[in-house]
N, C-alpha and C positions, 0 to 999 in steps of 0.2 A: 599486442593490441587486438589481434583476432580473438584471443581467448576472452578478453574483457567484453567483447561484443556478444559472444555466446553466453557469457555469464549475465550480461544485461538482459538477454531474452529469458533466461531462467528466472531472474528476479521479477521480470514482468509476468511470467507465468505463475509464480508464487502469489503475486498480488492479484492476478486475475482469478485464480482459484479461490482466494479469500473473499473476493467480491461476489463470485458466483455462489459460494456457500452462504454468504451473508444475505443475499437476496432470494435464496431458494424458497423461503416461506413468505415472500412479499418484499417488494422494494422498500417499504417503509422501515424495514429493519436496519437499513443503512442511512437513515435520515440524518444521523449525526454528521455525515460528510457534507451536508448542505448548511446554508446560512441559518442563523438563529430564527429568523422570521419564518422560514420553511418549517423548522422544527416546532415552533410555537403553533403554527397552523395545523400541523399533524396532531399535536396534543389537543388543541381546541376541538378538532373534528372527531376526536376519540379514536383515531387510528392507532395510537401508541401512547404510552405514558412516559413521563420524564425519567422515571426509574428504569424503564426498559431501554430508553435511549442510552442512559449511562451504562447499563449492563452490556448492551450491544457494542458500545464504543470500547469498553474494557476488553471484551472478548475479541473484537477485531484487532485491537492493539496487541493482545497476547498471541493470537493464532494467525494473524495476517501480517502485521508490520514487524513484529519481533523475528519471525522466521526470515523475512526479507533481510533484515539487518544482520542477523547471524550468518546467513548465507553470504552476504556481501563481505563481511569481515573475514570469514573463513576462506572464501575464494581468493580474496586479494592477498592475504598474508600467508596462507598455507599453500594454495594451489599455484598462485602466480609468484609467490616468494618475494613479495614486496618487503623492502627493508627501509626503515625510516619513515618519517612523517610524510614528506612530500610525495614519495613514490606511492604510498598507500592512499594519500589524499586525492591525487588526480584520478586514481582508478575508482575509488568510491564515489567521487564527484561524477565521473562518467556514468557509473551505474545509476546514480540518482537522476541524472539528466535523462537517461533512457527511460527510467520509470516515469518521470514527469512528462516526457514526450508521449508516452502511451496514454497517460491521463488527458493530455491535450487533444489527442486524436479522438478519444472517447467523448470528451466534452463537445467537440465540434460536431460529432454525429448526433448528439442530443439536440 
């Protein structure tokens, strides 16, 4: 269990780095993480285009979320040696819950 907690912090760090890189040239670059109304308002005011929103979303999924998922799967099955569905499932679930908990803390601060 302690190893999964450490791995959870690593997953959160990967996500944090992806978000920091995403907002490096302005927070509007990650506007796709917000509701459609917020996205539409950003497009209407000329801060960003729909095409750039789609491009940024694809880049975030490829270089932010995909590394998180690859790390989770590798750590659970190769480092922790999980065998079978349920053993891997609870560990990945725990890592996902840690990631969402960090998002919750971040959204409370806003």
